[in-house]
TINU-269203 format. One record per atom (N, C-alpha, C, O): atom name; residue in one letter; chain; residue number from 1; x, y, z. Coordinates in steps of 0.05 Angstrom, whole numbers, always signed. Example, Ala and Ser with C-alpha at 12.3 -4.5 7.8 and 13.67 -1.06 7.14 Angstrom:
2
<node atom="N" rest="a" kette="A" nr="1" xx="+264" yy="-114" zz="+156"/>
<node atom="CA" rest="a" kette="A" nr="1" xx="+246" yy="-90" zz="+156"/>
<node atom="C" rest="a" kette="A" nr="1" xx="+264" yy="-66" zz="+156"/>
<node atom="O" rest="a" kette="A" nr="1" xx="+285" yy="-66" zz="+169"/>
<node atom="N" rest="s" kette="A" nr="2" xx="+257" yy="-45" zz="+142"/>
<node atom="CA" rest="s" kette="A" nr="2" xx="+273" yy="-21" zz="+143"/>
<node atom="C" rest="s" kette="A" nr="2" xx="+258" yy="+1" zz="+157"/>
<node atom="O" rest="s" kette="A" nr="2" xx="+268" yy="+23" zz="+161"/>
END
This chain:
77
<node atom="N" rest="m" kette="A" nr="1" xx="+3028" yy="+2207" zz="+1381"/>
<node atom="CA" rest="m" kette="A" nr="1" xx="+3014" yy="+2196" zz="+1397"/>
<node atom="C" rest="m" kette="A" nr="1" xx="+3000" yy="+2176" zz="+1395"/>
<node atom="O" rest="m" kette="A" nr="1" xx="+2985" yy="+2178" zz="+1375"/>
<node atom="N" rest="e" kette="A" nr="2" xx="+2998" yy="+2152" zz="+1407"/>
<node atom="CA" rest="e" kette="A" nr="2" xx="+2978" yy="+2120" zz="+1409"/>
<node atom="C" rest="e" kette="A" nr="2" xx="+2955" yy="+2125" zz="+1412"/>
<node atom="O" rest="e" kette="A" nr="2" xx="+2955" yy="+2143" zz="+1429"/>
<node atom="N" rest="l" kette="A" nr="3" xx="+2935" yy="+2121" zz="+1407"/>
<node atom="CA" rest="l" kette="A" nr="3" xx="+2905" yy="+2118" zz="+1411"/>
<node atom="C" rest="l" kette="A" nr="3" xx="+2910" yy="+2094" zz="+1422"/>
<node atom="O" rest="l" kette="A" nr="3" xx="+2924" yy="+2076" zz="+1412"/>
<node atom="N" rest="m" kette="A" nr="4" xx="+2896" yy="+2093" zz="+1448"/>
<node atom="CA" rest="m" kette="A" nr="4" xx="+2891" yy="+2074" zz="+1472"/>
<node atom="C" rest="m" kette="A" nr="4" xx="+2869" yy="+2054" zz="+1457"/>
<node atom="O" rest="m" kette="A" nr="4" xx="+2848" yy="+2064" zz="+1449"/>
<node atom="N" rest="m" kette="A" nr="5" xx="+2875" yy="+2029" zz="+1455"/>
<node atom="CA" rest="m" kette="A" nr="5" xx="+2852" yy="+2007" zz="+1448"/>
<node atom="C" rest="m" kette="A" nr="5" xx="+2837" yy="+2001" zz="+1481"/>
<node atom="O" rest="m" kette="A" nr="5" xx="+2844" yy="+2003" zz="+1505"/>
<node atom="N" rest="i" kette="A" nr="6" xx="+2818" yy="+1994" zz="+1469"/>
<node atom="CA" rest="i" kette="A" nr="6" xx="+2805" yy="+1971" zz="+1503"/>
<node atom="C" rest="i" kette="A" nr="6" xx="+2799" yy="+1949" zz="+1496"/>
<node atom="O" rest="i" kette="A" nr="6" xx="+2777" yy="+1938" zz="+1492"/>
<node atom="N" rest="d" kette="A" nr="7" xx="+2821" yy="+1941" zz="+1493"/>
<node atom="CA" rest="d" kette="A" nr="7" xx="+2822" yy="+1905" zz="+1507"/>
<node atom="C" rest="d" kette="A" nr="7" xx="+2809" yy="+1894" zz="+1527"/>
<node atom="O" rest="d" kette="A" nr="7" xx="+2804" yy="+1907" zz="+1547"/>
<node atom="N" rest="a" kette="A" nr="8" xx="+2803" yy="+1870" zz="+1524"/>
<node atom="CA" rest="a" kette="A" nr="8" xx="+2782" yy="+1858" zz="+1547"/>
<node atom="C" rest="a" kette="A" nr="8" xx="+2796" yy="+1858" zz="+1585"/>
<node atom="O" rest="a" kette="A" nr="8" xx="+2785" yy="+1852" zz="+1606"/>
<node atom="N" rest="t" kette="A" nr="9" xx="+2829" yy="+1870" zz="+1577"/>
<node atom="CA" rest="t" kette="A" nr="9" xx="+2833" yy="+1855" zz="+1600"/>
<node atom="C" rest="t" kette="A" nr="9" xx="+2829" yy="+1892" zz="+1619"/>
<node atom="O" rest="t" kette="A" nr="9" xx="+2834" yy="+1889" zz="+1643"/>
<node atom="N" rest="n" kette="A" nr="10" xx="+2822" yy="+1918" zz="+1613"/>
<node atom="CA" rest="n" kette="A" nr="10" xx="+2821" yy="+1941" zz="+1612"/>
<node atom="C" rest="n" kette="A" nr="10" xx="+2784" yy="+1944" zz="+1609"/>
<node atom="O" rest="n" kette="A" nr="10" xx="+2772" yy="+1962" zz="+1621"/>
<node atom="N" rest="m" kette="A" nr="11" xx="+2769" yy="+1924" zz="+1591"/>
<node atom="CA" rest="m" kette="A" nr="11" xx="+2742" yy="+1921" zz="+1603"/>
<node atom="C" rest="m" kette="A" nr="11" xx="+2737" yy="+1910" zz="+1629"/>
<node atom="O" rest="m" kette="A" nr="11" xx="+2722" yy="+1923" zz="+1643"/>
<node atom="N" rest="i" kette="A" nr="12" xx="+2753" yy="+1878" zz="+1643"/>
<node atom="CA" rest="i" kette="A" nr="12" xx="+2743" yy="+1876" zz="+1665"/>
<node atom="C" rest="i" kette="A" nr="12" xx="+2756" yy="+1888" zz="+1683"/>
<node atom="O" rest="i" kette="A" nr="12" xx="+2757" yy="+1879" zz="+1706"/>
<node atom="N" rest="f" kette="A" nr="13" xx="+2768" yy="+1908" zz="+1677"/>
<node atom="CA" rest="f" kette="A" nr="13" xx="+2780" yy="+1929" zz="+1706"/>
<node atom="C" rest="f" kette="A" nr="13" xx="+2760" yy="+1950" zz="+1707"/>
<node atom="O" rest="f" kette="A" nr="13" xx="+2750" yy="+1957" zz="+1728"/>
<node atom="N" rest="l" kette="A" nr="14" xx="+2753" yy="+1959" zz="+1684"/>
<node atom="CA" rest="l" kette="A" nr="14" xx="+2719" yy="+1984" zz="+1695"/>
<node atom="C" rest="l" kette="A" nr="14" xx="+2709" yy="+1966" zz="+1703"/>
<node atom="O" rest="l" kette="A" nr="14" xx="+2705" yy="+1969" zz="+1728"/>
<node atom="N" rest="l" kette="A" nr="15" xx="+2702" yy="+1946" zz="+1695"/>
<node atom="CA" rest="l" kette="A" nr="15" xx="+2665" yy="+1933" zz="+1711"/>
<node atom="C" rest="l" kette="A" nr="15" xx="+2677" yy="+1928" zz="+1726"/>
<node atom="O" rest="l" kette="A" nr="15" xx="+2664" yy="+1933" zz="+1747"/>
<node atom="N" rest="v" kette="A" nr="16" xx="+2702" yy="+1916" zz="+1732"/>
<node atom="CA" rest="v" kette="A" nr="16" xx="+2707" yy="+1920" zz="+1767"/>
<node atom="C" rest="v" kette="A" nr="16" xx="+2708" yy="+1936" zz="+1788"/>
<node atom="O" rest="v" kette="A" nr="16" xx="+2699" yy="+1935" zz="+1811"/>
<node atom="N" rest="v" kette="A" nr="17" xx="+2723" yy="+1952" zz="+1773"/>
<node atom="CA" rest="v" kette="A" nr="17" xx="+2724" yy="+1994" zz="+1784"/>
<node atom="C" rest="v" kette="A" nr="17" xx="+2690" yy="+2006" zz="+1790"/>
<node atom="O" rest="v" kette="A" nr="17" xx="+2678" yy="+2018" zz="+1808"/>
<node atom="N" rest="g" kette="A" nr="18" xx="+2682" yy="+1994" zz="+1763"/>
<node atom="CA" rest="g" kette="A" nr="18" xx="+2653" yy="+2006" zz="+1773"/>
<node atom="C" rest="g" kette="A" nr="18" xx="+2640" yy="+1996" zz="+1791"/>
<node atom="O" rest="g" kette="A" nr="18" xx="+2632" yy="+2012" zz="+1808"/>
<node atom="N" rest="l" kette="A" nr="19" xx="+2631" yy="+1958" zz="+1796"/>
<node atom="CA" rest="l" kette="A" nr="19" xx="+2620" yy="+1948" zz="+1801"/>
<node atom="C" rest="l" kette="A" nr="19" xx="+2628" yy="+1959" zz="+1831"/>
<node atom="O" rest="l" kette="A" nr="19" xx="+2608" yy="+1967" zz="+1842"/>
<node atom="N" rest="y" kette="A" nr="20" xx="+2653" yy="+1963" zz="+1850"/>
<node atom="CA" rest="y" kette="A" nr="20" xx="+2663" yy="+1970" zz="+1864"/>
<node atom="C" rest="y" kette="A" nr="20" xx="+2656" yy="+1994" zz="+1877"/>
<node atom="O" rest="y" kette="A" nr="20" xx="+2659" yy="+1995" zz="+1901"/>
<node atom="N" rest="v" kette="A" nr="21" xx="+2642" yy="+2023" zz="+1860"/>
<node atom="CA" rest="v" kette="A" nr="21" xx="+2643" yy="+2036" zz="+1866"/>
<node atom="C" rest="v" kette="A" nr="21" xx="+2609" yy="+2038" zz="+1869"/>
<node atom="O" rest="v" kette="A" nr="21" xx="+2601" yy="+2055" zz="+1885"/>
<node atom="N" rest="v" kette="A" nr="22" xx="+2595" yy="+2027" zz="+1860"/>
<node atom="CA" rest="v" kette="A" nr="22" xx="+2564" yy="+2033" zz="+1867"/>
<node atom="C" rest="v" kette="A" nr="22" xx="+2563" yy="+2013" zz="+1876"/>
<node atom="O" rest="v" kette="A" nr="22" xx="+2550" yy="+2003" zz="+1857"/>
<node atom="N" rest="l" kette="A" nr="23" xx="+2566" yy="+1991" zz="+1894"/>
<node atom="CA" rest="l" kette="A" nr="23" xx="+2565" yy="+1982" zz="+1917"/>
<node atom="C" rest="l" kette="A" nr="23" xx="+2566" yy="+1995" zz="+1945"/>
<node atom="O" rest="l" kette="A" nr="23" xx="+2550" yy="+1998" zz="+1963"/>
<node atom="N" rest="l" kette="A" nr="24" xx="+2604" yy="+2007" zz="+1941"/>
<node atom="CA" rest="l" kette="A" nr="24" xx="+2603" yy="+2022" zz="+1957"/>
<node atom="C" rest="l" kette="A" nr="24" xx="+2591" yy="+2052" zz="+1964"/>
<node atom="O" rest="l" kette="A" nr="24" xx="+2601" yy="+2067" zz="+1981"/>
<node atom="N" rest="g" kette="A" nr="25" xx="+2562" yy="+2061" zz="+1944"/>
<node atom="CA" rest="g" kette="A" nr="25" xx="+2553" yy="+2087" zz="+1940"/>
<node atom="C" rest="g" kette="A" nr="25" xx="+2519" yy="+2061" zz="+1963"/>
<node atom="O" rest="g" kette="A" nr="25" xx="+2512" yy="+2067" zz="+1986"/>
<node atom="N" rest="m" kette="A" nr="26" xx="+2513" yy="+2048" zz="+1955"/>
<node atom="CA" rest="m" kette="A" nr="26" xx="+2501" yy="+2032" zz="+1958"/>
<node atom="C" rest="m" kette="A" nr="26" xx="+2490" yy="+2018" zz="+1997"/>
<node atom="O" rest="m" kette="A" nr="26" xx="+2469" yy="+2012" zz="+2009"/>
<node atom="N" rest="i" kette="A" nr="27" xx="+2527" yy="+2017" zz="+2002"/>
<node atom="CA" rest="i" kette="A" nr="27" xx="+2525" yy="+2011" zz="+2029"/>
<node atom="C" rest="i" kette="A" nr="27" xx="+2527" yy="+2034" zz="+2045"/>
<node atom="O" rest="i" kette="A" nr="27" xx="+2524" yy="+2031" zz="+2069"/>
<node atom="N" rest="l" kette="A" nr="28" xx="+2532" yy="+2056" zz="+2036"/>
<node atom="CA" rest="l" kette="A" nr="28" xx="+2542" yy="+2082" zz="+2045"/>
<node atom="C" rest="l" kette="A" nr="28" xx="+2512" yy="+2096" zz="+2047"/>
<node atom="O" rest="l" kette="A" nr="28" xx="+2513" yy="+2112" zz="+2066"/>
<node atom="N" rest="a" kette="A" nr="29" xx="+2494" yy="+2096" zz="+2039"/>
<node atom="CA" rest="a" kette="A" nr="29" xx="+2472" yy="+2100" zz="+2029"/>
<node atom="C" rest="a" kette="A" nr="29" xx="+2457" yy="+2097" zz="+2056"/>
<node atom="O" rest="a" kette="A" nr="29" xx="+2451" yy="+2114" zz="+2073"/>
<node atom="N" rest="y" kette="A" nr="30" xx="+2450" yy="+2061" zz="+2055"/>
<node atom="CA" rest="y" kette="A" nr="30" xx="+2443" yy="+2042" zz="+2076"/>
<node atom="C" rest="y" kette="A" nr="30" xx="+2447" yy="+2058" zz="+2094"/>
<node atom="O" rest="y" kette="A" nr="30" xx="+2429" yy="+2069" zz="+2107"/>
<node atom="N" rest="v" kette="A" nr="31" xx="+2473" yy="+2062" zz="+2097"/>
<node atom="CA" rest="v" kette="A" nr="31" xx="+2473" yy="+2068" zz="+2127"/>
<node atom="C" rest="v" kette="A" nr="31" xx="+2475" yy="+2091" zz="+2142"/>
<node atom="O" rest="v" kette="A" nr="31" xx="+2478" yy="+2096" zz="+2165"/>
<node atom="N" rest="y" kette="A" nr="32" xx="+2474" yy="+2109" zz="+2109"/>
<node atom="CA" rest="y" kette="A" nr="32" xx="+2457" yy="+2146" zz="+2126"/>
<node atom="C" rest="y" kette="A" nr="32" xx="+2431" yy="+2144" zz="+2135"/>
<node atom="O" rest="y" kette="A" nr="32" xx="+2423" yy="+2154" zz="+2156"/>
<node atom="N" rest="f" kette="A" nr="33" xx="+2416" yy="+2129" zz="+2115"/>
<node atom="CA" rest="f" kette="A" nr="33" xx="+2382" yy="+2130" zz="+2123"/>
<node atom="C" rest="f" kette="A" nr="33" xx="+2388" yy="+2114" zz="+2151"/>
<node atom="O" rest="f" kette="A" nr="33" xx="+2385" yy="+2127" zz="+2172"/>
<node atom="N" rest="d" kette="A" nr="34" xx="+2396" yy="+2085" zz="+2154"/>
<node atom="CA" rest="d" kette="A" nr="34" xx="+2390" yy="+2073" zz="+2179"/>
<node atom="C" rest="d" kette="A" nr="34" xx="+2405" yy="+2107" zz="+2209"/>
<node atom="O" rest="d" kette="A" nr="34" xx="+2398" yy="+2115" zz="+2231"/>
<node atom="N" rest="a" kette="A" nr="35" xx="+2422" yy="+2111" zz="+2193"/>
<node atom="CA" rest="a" kette="A" nr="35" xx="+2426" yy="+2126" zz="+2233"/>
<node atom="C" rest="a" kette="A" nr="35" xx="+2404" yy="+2146" zz="+2231"/>
<node atom="O" rest="a" kette="A" nr="35" xx="+2387" yy="+2145" zz="+2249"/>
<node atom="N" rest="q" kette="A" nr="36" xx="+2398" yy="+2170" zz="+2208"/>
<node atom="CA" rest="q" kette="A" nr="36" xx="+2377" yy="+2186" zz="+2202"/>
<node atom="C" rest="q" kette="A" nr="36" xx="+2344" yy="+2167" zz="+2225"/>
<node atom="O" rest="q" kette="A" nr="36" xx="+2334" yy="+2173" zz="+2246"/>
<node atom="N" rest="q" kette="A" nr="37" xx="+2342" yy="+2156" zz="+2214"/>
<node atom="CA" rest="q" kette="A" nr="37" xx="+2317" yy="+2145" zz="+2225"/>
<node atom="C" rest="q" kette="A" nr="37" xx="+2317" yy="+2129" zz="+2253"/>
<node atom="O" rest="q" kette="A" nr="37" xx="+2296" yy="+2118" zz="+2261"/>
<node atom="N" rest="r" kette="A" nr="38" xx="+2339" yy="+2128" zz="+2267"/>
<node atom="CA" rest="r" kette="A" nr="38" xx="+2347" yy="+2119" zz="+2299"/>
<node atom="C" rest="r" kette="A" nr="38" xx="+2351" yy="+2148" zz="+2301"/>
<node atom="O" rest="r" kette="A" nr="38" xx="+2347" yy="+2149" zz="+2325"/>
<node atom="N" rest="g" kette="A" nr="39" xx="+2355" yy="+2172" zz="+2295"/>
<node atom="CA" rest="g" kette="A" nr="39" xx="+2372" yy="+2206" zz="+2311"/>
<node atom="C" rest="g" kette="A" nr="39" xx="+2396" yy="+2201" zz="+2308"/>
<node atom="O" rest="g" kette="A" nr="39" xx="+2411" yy="+2209" zz="+2326"/>
<node atom="N" rest="l" kette="A" nr="40" xx="+2403" yy="+2192" zz="+2293"/>
<node atom="CA" rest="l" kette="A" nr="40" xx="+2437" yy="+2207" zz="+2293"/>
<node atom="C" rest="l" kette="A" nr="40" xx="+2439" yy="+2219" zz="+2266"/>
<node atom="O" rest="l" kette="A" nr="40" xx="+2423" yy="+2218" zz="+2247"/>
<node atom="N" rest="n" kette="A" nr="41" xx="+2464" yy="+2231" zz="+2270"/>
<node atom="CA" rest="n" kette="A" nr="41" xx="+2476" yy="+2245" zz="+2245"/>
<node atom="C" rest="n" kette="A" nr="41" xx="+2482" yy="+2217" zz="+2226"/>
<node atom="O" rest="n" kette="A" nr="41" xx="+2498" yy="+2199" zz="+2228"/>
<node atom="N" rest="g" kette="A" nr="42" xx="+2465" yy="+2221" zz="+2209"/>
<node atom="CA" rest="g" kette="A" nr="42" xx="+2472" yy="+2200" zz="+2190"/>
<node atom="C" rest="g" kette="A" nr="42" xx="+2497" yy="+2205" zz="+2168"/>
<node atom="O" rest="g" kette="A" nr="42" xx="+2504" yy="+2187" zz="+2153"/>
<node atom="N" rest="w" kette="A" nr="43" xx="+2513" yy="+2238" zz="+2166"/>
<node atom="CA" rest="w" kette="A" nr="43" xx="+2538" yy="+2240" zz="+2151"/>
<node atom="C" rest="w" kette="A" nr="43" xx="+2558" yy="+2227" zz="+2165"/>
<node atom="O" rest="w" kette="A" nr="43" xx="+2575" yy="+2212" zz="+2156"/>
<node atom="N" rest="l" kette="A" nr="44" xx="+2556" yy="+2235" zz="+2195"/>
<node atom="CA" rest="l" kette="A" nr="44" xx="+2589" yy="+2235" zz="+2211"/>
<node atom="C" rest="l" kette="A" nr="44" xx="+2587" yy="+2196" zz="+2212"/>
<node atom="O" rest="l" kette="A" nr="44" xx="+2608" yy="+2184" zz="+2214"/>
<node atom="N" rest="i" kette="A" nr="45" xx="+2559" yy="+2180" zz="+2211"/>
<node atom="CA" rest="i" kette="A" nr="45" xx="+2570" yy="+2157" zz="+2214"/>
<node atom="C" rest="i" kette="A" nr="45" xx="+2579" yy="+2142" zz="+2192"/>
<node atom="O" rest="i" kette="A" nr="45" xx="+2597" yy="+2126" zz="+2194"/>
<node atom="N" rest="a" kette="A" nr="46" xx="+2562" yy="+2149" zz="+2162"/>
<node atom="CA" rest="a" kette="A" nr="46" xx="+2568" yy="+2142" zz="+2138"/>
<node atom="C" rest="a" kette="A" nr="46" xx="+2591" yy="+2149" zz="+2130"/>
<node atom="O" rest="a" kette="A" nr="46" xx="+2604" yy="+2134" zz="+2115"/>
<node atom="N" rest="g" kette="A" nr="47" xx="+2603" yy="+2186" zz="+2145"/>
<node atom="CA" rest="g" kette="A" nr="47" xx="+2639" yy="+2177" zz="+2147"/>
<node atom="C" rest="g" kette="A" nr="47" xx="+2655" yy="+2164" zz="+2150"/>
<node atom="O" rest="g" kette="A" nr="47" xx="+2674" yy="+2155" zz="+2138"/>
<node atom="N" rest="m" kette="A" nr="48" xx="+2639" yy="+2161" zz="+2181"/>
<node atom="CA" rest="m" kette="A" nr="48" xx="+2656" yy="+2137" zz="+2192"/>
<node atom="C" rest="m" kette="A" nr="48" xx="+2664" yy="+2106" zz="+2191"/>
<node atom="O" rest="m" kette="A" nr="48" xx="+2681" yy="+2090" zz="+2200"/>
<node atom="N" rest="t" kette="A" nr="49" xx="+2638" yy="+2109" zz="+2172"/>
<node atom="CA" rest="t" kette="A" nr="49" xx="+2641" yy="+2069" zz="+2163"/>
<node atom="C" rest="t" kette="A" nr="49" xx="+2665" yy="+2069" zz="+2125"/>
<node atom="O" rest="t" kette="A" nr="49" xx="+2678" yy="+2053" zz="+2112"/>
<node atom="N" rest="f" kette="A" nr="50" xx="+2656" yy="+2094" zz="+2123"/>
<node atom="CA" rest="f" kette="A" nr="50" xx="+2667" yy="+2097" zz="+2103"/>
<node atom="C" rest="f" kette="A" nr="50" xx="+2700" yy="+2102" zz="+2102"/>
<node atom="O" rest="f" kette="A" nr="50" xx="+2712" yy="+2094" zz="+2083"/>
<node atom="N" rest="f" kette="A" nr="51" xx="+2711" yy="+2114" zz="+2119"/>
<node atom="CA" rest="f" kette="A" nr="51" xx="+2742" yy="+2117" zz="+2137"/>
<node atom="C" rest="f" kette="A" nr="51" xx="+2751" yy="+2101" zz="+2149"/>
<node atom="O" rest="f" kette="A" nr="51" xx="+2776" yy="+2104" zz="+2150"/>
<node atom="N" rest="t" kette="A" nr="52" xx="+2738" yy="+2074" zz="+2167"/>
<node atom="CA" rest="t" kette="A" nr="52" xx="+2740" yy="+2051" zz="+2169"/>
<node atom="C" rest="t" kette="A" nr="52" xx="+2745" yy="+2034" zz="+2148"/>
<node atom="O" rest="t" kette="A" nr="52" xx="+2743" yy="+2010" zz="+2144"/>
<node atom="N" rest="g" kette="A" nr="53" xx="+2748" yy="+2043" zz="+2142"/>
<node atom="CA" rest="g" kette="A" nr="53" xx="+2735" yy="+2011" zz="+2114"/>
<node atom="C" rest="g" kette="A" nr="53" xx="+2715" yy="+2001" zz="+2118"/>
<node atom="O" rest="g" kette="A" nr="53" xx="+2708" yy="+1991" zz="+2140"/>
<node atom="N" rest="t" kette="A" nr="54" xx="+2691" yy="+2002" zz="+2084"/>
<node atom="CA" rest="t" kette="A" nr="54" xx="+2679" yy="+2017" zz="+2084"/>
<node atom="C" rest="t" kette="A" nr="54" xx="+2658" yy="+1970" zz="+2102"/>
<node atom="O" rest="t" kette="A" nr="54" xx="+2639" yy="+1967" zz="+2116"/>
<node atom="N" rest="i" kette="A" nr="55" xx="+2674" yy="+1953" zz="+2091"/>
<node atom="CA" rest="i" kette="A" nr="55" xx="+2653" yy="+1926" zz="+2102"/>
<node atom="C" rest="i" kette="A" nr="55" xx="+2661" yy="+1934" zz="+2131"/>
<node atom="O" rest="i" kette="A" nr="55" xx="+2641" yy="+1936" zz="+2145"/>
<node atom="N" rest="a" kette="A" nr="56" xx="+2686" yy="+1938" zz="+2143"/>
<node atom="CA" rest="a" kette="A" nr="56" xx="+2683" yy="+1937" zz="+2170"/>
<node atom="C" rest="a" kette="A" nr="56" xx="+2672" yy="+1941" zz="+2183"/>
<node atom="O" rest="a" kette="A" nr="56" xx="+2663" yy="+1928" zz="+2201"/>
<node atom="N" rest="g" kette="A" nr="57" xx="+2668" yy="+1977" zz="+2173"/>
<node atom="CA" rest="g" kette="A" nr="57" xx="+2656" yy="+1994" zz="+2181"/>
<node atom="C" rest="g" kette="A" nr="57" xx="+2622" yy="+1998" zz="+2188"/>
<node atom="O" rest="g" kette="A" nr="57" xx="+2611" yy="+2009" zz="+2207"/>
<node atom="N" rest="a" kette="A" nr="58" xx="+2612" yy="+1984" zz="+2160"/>
<node atom="CA" rest="a" kette="A" nr="58" xx="+2579" yy="+1972" zz="+2156"/>
<node atom="C" rest="a" kette="A" nr="58" xx="+2578" yy="+1960" zz="+2180"/>
<node atom="O" rest="a" kette="A" nr="58" xx="+2565" yy="+1969" zz="+2199"/>
<node atom="N" rest="l" kette="A" nr="59" xx="+2597" yy="+1933" zz="+2180"/>
<node atom="CA" rest="l" kette="A" nr="59" xx="+2586" yy="+1916" zz="+2204"/>
<node atom="C" rest="l" kette="A" nr="59" xx="+2590" yy="+1926" zz="+2233"/>
<node atom="O" rest="l" kette="A" nr="59" xx="+2578" yy="+1917" zz="+2253"/>
<node atom="N" rest="a" kette="A" nr="60" xx="+2604" yy="+1942" zz="+2234"/>
<node atom="CA" rest="a" kette="A" nr="60" xx="+2619" yy="+1950" zz="+2265"/>
<node atom="C" rest="a" kette="A" nr="60" xx="+2580" yy="+1963" zz="+2269"/>
<node atom="O" rest="a" kette="A" nr="60" xx="+2560" yy="+1955" zz="+2281"/>
<node atom="N" rest="w" kette="A" nr="61" xx="+2587" yy="+1991" zz="+2246"/>
<node atom="CA" rest="w" kette="A" nr="61" xx="+2546" yy="+2002" zz="+2248"/>
<node atom="C" rest="w" kette="A" nr="61" xx="+2521" yy="+1980" zz="+2261"/>
<node atom="O" rest="w" kette="A" nr="61" xx="+2507" yy="+1986" zz="+2280"/>
<node atom="N" rest="l" kette="A" nr="62" xx="+2519" yy="+1950" zz="+2244"/>
<node atom="CA" rest="l" kette="A" nr="62" xx="+2500" yy="+1937" zz="+2248"/>
<node atom="C" rest="l" kette="A" nr="62" xx="+2506" yy="+1926" zz="+2268"/>
<node atom="O" rest="l" kette="A" nr="62" xx="+2486" yy="+1922" zz="+2283"/>
<node atom="N" rest="l" kette="A" nr="63" xx="+2534" yy="+1915" zz="+2279"/>
<node atom="CA" rest="l" kette="A" nr="63" xx="+2528" yy="+1908" zz="+2304"/>
<node atom="C" rest="l" kette="A" nr="63" xx="+2525" yy="+1931" zz="+2332"/>
<node atom="O" rest="l" kette="A" nr="63" xx="+2515" yy="+1924" zz="+2353"/>
<node atom="N" rest="l" kette="A" nr="64" xx="+2534" yy="+1954" zz="+2328"/>
<node atom="CA" rest="l" kette="A" nr="64" xx="+2539" yy="+1964" zz="+2347"/>
<node atom="C" rest="l" kette="A" nr="64" xx="+2512" yy="+1995" zz="+2343"/>
<node atom="O" rest="l" kette="A" nr="64" xx="+2520" yy="+2017" zz="+2351"/>
<node atom="N" rest="r" kette="A" nr="65" xx="+2496" yy="+1995" zz="+2335"/>
<node atom="CA" rest="r" kette="A" nr="65" xx="+2464" yy="+2016" zz="+2320"/>
<node atom="C" rest="r" kette="A" nr="65" xx="+2455" yy="+2014" zz="+2347"/>
<node atom="O" rest="r" kette="A" nr="65" xx="+2456" yy="+1994" zz="+2362"/>
<node atom="N" rest="p" kette="A" nr="66" xx="+2444" yy="+2037" zz="+2352"/>
<node atom="CA" rest="p" kette="A" nr="66" xx="+2432" yy="+2036" zz="+2370"/>
<node atom="C" rest="p" kette="A" nr="66" xx="+2394" yy="+2026" zz="+2364"/>
<node atom="O" rest="p" kette="A" nr="66" xx="+2383" yy="+2030" zz="+2343"/>
<node atom="N" rest="k" kette="A" nr="67" xx="+2382" yy="+2014" zz="+2387"/>
<node atom="CA" rest="k" kette="A" nr="67" xx="+2350" yy="+1991" zz="+2373"/>
<node atom="C" rest="k" kette="A" nr="67" xx="+2351" yy="+2028" zz="+2367"/>
<node atom="O" rest="k" kette="A" nr="67" xx="+2365" yy="+2047" zz="+2371"/>
<node atom="N" rest="l" kette="A" nr="68" xx="+2320" yy="+2020" zz="+2353"/>
<node atom="CA" rest="l" kette="A" nr="68" xx="+2303" yy="+2036" zz="+2342"/>
<node atom="C" rest="l" kette="A" nr="68" xx="+2275" yy="+2044" zz="+2352"/>
<node atom="O" rest="l" kette="A" nr="68" xx="+2261" yy="+2025" zz="+2362"/>
<node atom="N" rest="k" kette="A" nr="69" xx="+2264" yy="+2069" zz="+2352"/>
<node atom="CA" rest="k" kette="A" nr="69" xx="+2251" yy="+2069" zz="+2380"/>
<node atom="C" rest="k" kette="A" nr="69" xx="+2222" yy="+2066" zz="+2364"/>
<node atom="O" rest="k" kette="A" nr="69" xx="+2225" yy="+2077" zz="+2342"/>
<node atom="N" rest="p" kette="A" nr="70" xx="+2199" yy="+2057" zz="+2366"/>
<node atom="CA" rest="p" kette="A" nr="70" xx="+2177" yy="+2044" zz="+2359"/>
<node atom="C" rest="p" kette="A" nr="70" xx="+2159" yy="+2081" zz="+2358"/>
<node atom="O" rest="p" kette="A" nr="70" xx="+2153" yy="+2091" zz="+2380"/>
<node atom="N" rest="q" kette="A" nr="71" xx="+2151" yy="+2099" zz="+2327"/>
<node atom="CA" rest="q" kette="A" nr="71" xx="+2142" yy="+2109" zz="+2327"/>
<node atom="C" rest="q" kette="A" nr="71" xx="+2107" yy="+2094" zz="+2324"/>
<node atom="O" rest="q" kette="A" nr="71" xx="+2095" yy="+2075" zz="+2314"/>
<node atom="N" rest="p" kette="A" nr="72" xx="+2098" yy="+2134" zz="+2350"/>
<node atom="CA" rest="p" kette="A" nr="72" xx="+2071" yy="+2118" zz="+2348"/>
<node atom="C" rest="p" kette="A" nr="72" xx="+2058" yy="+2122" zz="+2331"/>
<node atom="O" rest="p" kette="A" nr="72" xx="+2063" yy="+2143" zz="+2319"/>
<node atom="N" rest="i" kette="A" nr="73" xx="+2033" yy="+2105" zz="+2319"/>
<node atom="CA" rest="i" kette="A" nr="73" xx="+2007" yy="+2114" zz="+2296"/>
<node atom="C" rest="i" kette="A" nr="73" xx="+1994" yy="+2133" zz="+2300"/>
<node atom="O" rest="i" kette="A" nr="73" xx="+1980" yy="+2125" zz="+2319"/>
<node atom="N" rest="p" kette="A" nr="74" xx="+1987" yy="+2152" zz="+2296"/>
<node atom="CA" rest="p" kette="A" nr="74" xx="+1972" yy="+2169" zz="+2298"/>
<node atom="C" rest="p" kette="A" nr="74" xx="+1943" yy="+2159" zz="+2287"/>
<node atom="O" rest="p" kette="A" nr="74" xx="+1938" yy="+2145" zz="+2268"/>
<node atom="N" rest="v" kette="A" nr="75" xx="+1927" yy="+2169" zz="+2303"/>
<node atom="CA" rest="v" kette="A" nr="75" xx="+1900" yy="+2160" zz="+2295"/>
<node atom="C" rest="v" kette="A" nr="75" xx="+1870" yy="+2179" zz="+2282"/>
<node atom="O" rest="v" kette="A" nr="75" xx="+1866" yy="+2196" zz="+2299"/>
<node atom="N" rest="k" kette="A" nr="76" xx="+1853" yy="+2181" zz="+2263"/>
<node atom="CA" rest="k" kette="A" nr="76" xx="+1832" yy="+2205" zz="+2279"/>
<node atom="C" rest="k" kette="A" nr="76" xx="+1802" yy="+2187" zz="+2283"/>
<node atom="O" rest="k" kette="A" nr="76" xx="+1788" yy="+2168" zz="+2277"/>
<node atom="N" rest="r" kette="A" nr="77" xx="+1805" yy="+2206" zz="+2296"/>
<node atom="CA" rest="r" kette="A" nr="77" xx="+1771" yy="+2195" zz="+2304"/>
<node atom="C" rest="r" kette="A" nr="77" xx="+1748" yy="+2215" zz="+2292"/>
<node atom="O" rest="r" kette="A" nr="77" xx="+1724" yy="+2210" zz="+2296"/>
END
């Protein structure tokens, strides 16, 4: 059995895959919390974003998301 050497090509590949996973997580987290803030099921919207292709799904969410309803600020007297 031969030991696997980590060379520059493998390191670049692992770096690209790791960067993709981090960006994927950040995009899906943003979509999840934005959907929750707008009163929708965040897991459903994040799942639809993931399965429609993350970039296309995120762009579709940004274009088709409902308006944010302003929350009243309570004032103490």
